[in-house]
C-alpha atoms as one frame of an Amber mdcrd trajectory, in Angstrom:
protein
 -40.267  80.615 -25.110 -41.075  78.657 -28.297 -38.289  78.095 -30.834 -38.470
  79.942 -34.124 -39.066  78.241 -37.446 -35.406  78.727 -38.466 -34.105  77.158
 -35.239 -36.481  74.229 -35.669 -35.317  73.659 -39.250 -31.679  73.887 -38.196
 -32.117  71.350 -35.375 -34.066  69.017 -37.662 -31.397  69.134 -40.360 -28.671
  68.531 -37.758 -30.593  65.539 -36.401 -31.240  64.078 -39.837 -27.664  64.665
 -40.986 -26.196  61.282 -41.952 -23.362  60.089 -39.755 -20.040  59.692 -41.522
 -19.294  56.082 -42.257 -15.881  54.798 -41.274 -14.234  53.025 -44.134 -12.164
  49.986 -43.465  -8.518  50.470 -44.372  -8.486  47.360 -46.587 -11.652  45.873
 -48.040 -12.520  43.935 -51.132  -9.878  44.068 -53.827  -7.568  46.182 -51.637
  -7.584  43.525 -48.907  -6.890  40.802 -51.448  -4.042  42.821 -52.945  -2.493
  43.428 -49.505  -2.650  39.704 -48.760  -0.997  38.878 -52.071   1.915  41.210
 -51.347   2.296  40.609 -47.588   1.784  36.872 -47.143   4.615  35.633 -49.403
   7.167  37.750 -47.514   5.654  36.720 -44.181   5.796  33.042 -45.097   9.441
  33.354 -46.141  10.330  35.010 -42.815   8.426  32.358 -40.849  10.063  29.586
 -42.858  13.561  30.950 -42.281  13.010  31.534 -38.539  10.635  28.832 -37.319
  11.743  25.903 -39.503  15.348  25.826 -38.157  14.005  26.047 -34.597  11.733
  23.054 -35.118  14.425  21.016 -36.876  17.016  21.759 -34.172  14.451  20.934
 -31.483  13.853  17.555 -33.119  17.610  16.993 -33.439  18.096  17.707 -29.731
  15.977  14.617 -29.018  17.705  12.519 -31.680  21.022  10.976 -32.620  22.286
  12.085 -36.017  24.957  10.092 -37.786  26.182   9.666 -41.325  25.747   6.256
 -42.932  26.591   4.875 -46.310  24.550   6.700 -48.901  23.215   9.422 -46.591
  22.465   9.961 -42.933  20.347   8.469 -40.177  18.320  10.284 -37.518  17.231
   8.152 -34.560  14.863   9.375 -31.844  16.481   8.931 -28.400  14.296  11.172
 -26.233  16.050  13.059 -23.420  19.368  11.205 -23.656  21.222  14.221 -25.076
  20.049  16.398 -22.174  20.737  13.581 -19.699  24.307  13.351 -21.015  24.770
  17.087 -20.397  23.292  17.155 -16.902  24.183  13.745 -15.486  26.341  11.863
 -17.995  29.709  12.103 -19.686  29.334  15.799 -20.525  28.377  16.868 -16.999
  31.845  18.156 -16.079  32.144  19.909 -19.425  28.679  21.467 -19.295  28.119
  22.176 -15.578  31.664  21.869 -14.234  33.541  19.939 -11.583  31.720  20.292
  -8.263  33.456  20.382  -4.884  32.723  21.686  -1.397  32.618  25.510  -1.260
  35.350  27.484   0.433  34.622  30.026   3.173  34.308  32.741   0.518  31.939
  30.512  -1.428  29.679  30.023   1.598  29.659  33.779   2.237  28.661  34.479
  -1.374  25.943  31.810  -1.393  24.462  32.878   1.949  24.578  36.533   0.890
  22.719  35.840  -2.375  20.151  33.646  -0.602  19.474  36.218   2.118  19.182
  39.010  -0.455  16.616  37.068  -2.498  14.590  36.106   0.597  14.547  39.715
   1.827  13.442  40.873  -1.626  10.614  38.314  -1.623   9.483  39.396   1.855
   9.577  43.034   0.771   7.344  42.227  -2.201   4.949  40.268   0.037   4.558
  43.271   2.331   4.129  45.787  -0.480   0.774  47.111  -1.701   1.314  45.912
  -5.268   1.634  42.229  -4.419  -0.544  39.579  -6.016  -0.848  35.833  -5.637
   0.441  35.183  -9.138   3.330  37.586  -8.686   4.268  36.010  -5.357   4.264
  32.499  -6.825   6.242  33.639  -9.859   8.874  35.346  -7.724   9.144  32.364
  -5.375   9.839  30.043  -8.332  12.318  32.471  -9.930  14.186  33.035  -6.669
  14.383  29.289  -5.992  15.951  28.753  -9.432  18.337  31.665  -8.848  19.415
  30.114  -5.539  20.085  26.831  -7.368  22.147  28.716  -9.961  24.048  30.471
  -7.160  24.824  27.097  -5.584  26.129  25.787  -8.920  28.309  28.890  -9.265
  29.717  28.474  -5.747  30.506  24.740  -5.880  32.280  25.050  -9.238  33.993
  28.450  -9.050  34.441  29.212  -5.333  35.442  25.722  -4.185  38.662  23.883
  -3.501  39.450  21.877  -6.636  36.249  22.861  -8.461  36.129  23.942 -12.073
  33.345  25.881 -13.822  31.789  24.368 -16.901  30.632  26.157 -20.012  27.350
  27.139 -18.337  29.057  28.955 -15.445  31.768  30.426 -17.696  29.022  31.972
 -19.832  27.433  33.494 -16.721  30.797  35.008 -15.783  31.134  36.581 -19.223
  27.581  37.942 -19.092  27.224  39.356 -15.597  30.794  40.476 -14.891  31.071
  41.920 -18.374  27.792  43.836 -18.178  28.690  45.390 -14.804  32.057  46.597
 -16.132  30.629  47.803 -19.431  27.761  49.716 -17.860  29.958  51.368 -15.210
  32.580  52.531 -17.731  29.975  53.589 -20.314  28.027  55.624 -17.751  31.228
  57.284 -16.513  32.251  58.246 -20.056  28.747  59.485 -20.856  28.654  61.683
 -17.739  32.100  63.107 -18.520  31.181  63.968 -22.100  28.000  65.769 -21.054
  30.207  68.347 -19.349  31.388  71.396 -21.230  34.877  70.029 -21.899  37.135
  70.960 -24.836  37.346  68.301 -27.539  34.311  66.343 -26.358  32.959  65.966
 -29.909  36.247  64.411 -31.011  36.160  61.881 -28.172  32.538  60.993 -28.951
  33.698  59.798 -32.354  36.788  58.035 -30.978  34.765  56.119 -28.382  32.550
  54.672 -31.134  35.388  53.178 -33.188  35.574  49.779 -31.374  31.946  49.149
 -32.263  32.840  49.382 -35.979  35.260  46.430 -35.778  33.984  42.894 -36.246
  34.173  40.538 -33.234  36.745  38.369 -35.022  38.888  41.446 -35.638  38.662
  42.383 -31.958  39.662  38.840 -30.994  42.778  38.921 -33.203  43.602  42.412
 -31.930  43.572  41.278 -28.300  45.405  38.104 -29.236  48.284  40.326 -30.337
  47.993  42.711 -27.403  48.065  39.924 -24.809  51.078  38.222 -26.385  53.784
  39.000 -23.825  56.569  37.629 -26.029  55.959  39.095 -29.492  53.082  41.546
 -29.189  53.333  45.346 -29.492  53.198  45.644 -25.700  55.946  43.063 -25.168
  58.475  45.661 -23.846  55.917  46.851 -21.312  55.114  43.285 -20.202  58.806
  42.517 -19.822  59.396  45.724 -17.875  56.574  44.719 -15.529  58.096  41.264
 -15.052  55.439  39.479 -17.103  57.605  38.610 -20.100  57.345  34.867 -19.437
  53.685  34.963 -18.421  51.114  33.493 -20.792  47.564  34.718 -20.383  46.071
  31.809 -22.315  47.667  29.216 -20.030  46.038  30.598 -16.888  42.277  30.005
 -16.594  41.420  33.298 -14.908  43.990  35.236 -16.904  42.398  33.987 -20.131
  38.895  34.793 -18.873  39.954  38.296 -17.847  41.484  38.874 -21.282  38.202
  37.850 -22.937  36.134  40.012 -20.591  38.358  43.031 -21.311  38.155  42.463
 -25.066  34.373  42.071 -24.941  34.063  45.205 -22.804  36.263  47.185 -25.194
  33.988  46.275 -28.084  30.604  46.789 -26.400  31.209  49.802 -24.133  30.591
  52.150 -27.116  27.099  50.699 -27.585  26.116  51.392 -23.990  27.956  54.711
 -24.062  26.045  56.151 -27.021  22.655  55.090 -25.632  23.368  56.454 -22.139
  24.793  59.661 -23.600  21.570  60.231 -25.546  19.543  59.553 -22.389  21.603
  61.994 -20.326  21.396  64.731 -22.932  17.660  64.235 -23.340  16.728  64.566
 -19.674  14.905  67.570 -18.283  17.124  70.321 -16.891  14.442  71.995 -14.789
  14.799  69.610 -11.860  18.591  69.905 -11.929  18.427  73.697 -11.870  15.902
  73.629  -9.036  18.134  71.265  -7.062  21.135  73.561  -7.576  19.109  76.501
  -6.298  18.159  74.461  -3.210  21.834  73.761  -2.503  22.190  70.141  -3.650
  25.666  68.959  -4.641  26.586  67.104  -7.846  26.404  63.629  -6.290  22.936
  64.270  -4.831  21.714  65.578  -8.167  23.134  62.584 -10.029  21.792  59.941
  -7.634  18.341  61.439  -6.927  17.516  63.150 -10.229  19.680  61.875 -13.090
  19.600  58.136 -12.305  15.783  57.889 -11.884  15.352  59.588 -15.261  17.654
  57.218 -17.147  16.539  53.997 -15.409  14.074  52.993 -18.200  16.829  53.407
 -20.794  19.298  51.607 -18.543  17.014  48.603 -18.099  16.422  48.317 -21.833
  20.069  48.618 -22.874  21.174  46.120 -20.200  18.543  43.634 -21.422  19.727
  43.955 -25.016  23.349  43.591 -23.971  22.556  40.585 -21.751  20.910  38.708
 -24.614  23.896  39.412 -26.879  26.452  38.504 -24.196  24.990  35.025 -23.770
  25.879  34.335 -27.413  29.586  35.201 -27.107  31.635  32.925 -29.347  34.182
  34.871 -31.440  36.474  36.098 -28.674  36.930  32.773 -26.809  37.248  30.896
 -30.097  39.934  33.076 -31.681  41.693  34.370 -28.574  42.015  31.157 -26.554
  40.237  28.432 -28.581  38.238  27.740 -25.424  41.374  26.945 -23.424  43.229
  26.220 -21.355  41.187  23.035 -21.435  37.605  24.277 -21.356  38.266  27.208
 -18.977  37.107  29.910 -21.418  34.612  27.927 -23.451  31.157  29.472 -23.680
  27.924  27.600 -24.329  27.836  28.755 -27.932  31.417  27.642 -28.475  30.604
  24.331 -26.764  27.735  23.822 -29.216  30.038  24.708 -32.111  32.685  22.196
 -31.053  30.028  19.473 -30.722  28.682  20.351 -34.167  32.206  20.221 -35.605
  32.588  16.741 -34.097  29.369  15.767 -35.967  27.429  15.378 -32.724  24.508
  17.346 -34.109  22.038  16.078 -31.511  24.304  17.092 -28.619  25.002  20.447
 -30.264  21.265  21.110 -30.623  20.704  20.136 -26.975  23.375  22.637 -25.856
  21.826  25.329 -28.044  18.370  24.745 -26.565  19.823  24.725 -23.060  21.246
  28.156 -23.834  17.857  29.240 -25.173  16.169  28.120 -21.942  18.721  29.976
 -19.796  18.472  33.199 -21.841  14.663  33.041 -21.789  14.620  32.489 -18.031
  16.935  35.391 -17.241  15.195  37.655 -19.748  11.693  36.968 -18.388  12.863
  37.241 -14.779  14.653  40.499 -15.535  11.670  42.064 -17.282   9.001  40.939
 -14.838  10.905  41.771 -11.653  13.269  44.653 -12.290  11.800  46.472 -15.260
   8.198  46.576 -14.040   9.259  47.551 -10.557  11.434  50.506 -11.508   9.348
  51.735 -14.447   6.101  51.662 -12.430   7.726  53.430  -9.490
């Protein structure tokens, strides 16, 4: 059947209809105007962020000292880093190393076996790749070396952790405590309990206080002689006990203070994740006869894992920079028992050892970058993809 004249004209006009041209968002004068407004602000941001990094990197390979009429910067290569790892600052930076105790050997062997089993599991999985296998082997080898450093300084007879290991204790012990308490509070406040809105506001108050304020607050609370809890300490037989004179007592006080300040951050994020999850699966599980623990472990936790991984990463990066609490609460003491890497860098800077301070700061940057990349590439990808 031949097409009619009207159909032919319609098809011809549709074929000859000009295609709409896609305009570029910025072209000509608009592009020039956007560059004029954007580039100055971008250059200022780059100058304020990149320039200090480059200067501190140069200082970490130099010796800075004041001379008559100004200052002198002398290039010394890796001597600042050599002093931290093998020289006079080795005990301060890495710690005093001794033979591990039985508990230390158990911890080291347990960590090593766990990492090897994890690597074998990845090798046997369908999602393995040559690059991923090499990356994991390198990361696990470094983690085993870190575990050995932790054991021979902390779980050894006569050993003493340096600022590197003390920072790890603050980060990993603190994050475990903060996440566990925050998740517990978030789960409780998702229940239909009276006064839950009031407690949601109360739980956020510690986050409104500055870190220095929290440090002074816990300095008063842990004072067993004059603090507001002094009668309670005396009734418990701790009236003559000084937290700041005991290495682990001082570290525990700092960990508790840091947890008190940062639990609200994790709490509010986890609470939003719990309240935003789908209720259909929970209702179906209840109909099938599942109990509360089964529902929480098999339905709730998988849904909040992406949020959990993100909030733990953010908190880990912040925890590595802890400085206010150990500085105000214990001044890094007794000795260097509570001194973090950031506080170590600050003390070196205050002593006008700017090159050594920059080397400590870049060592911290390397450690944070390593743990952050390892965390993202191993844990986050694994759980999010699954």
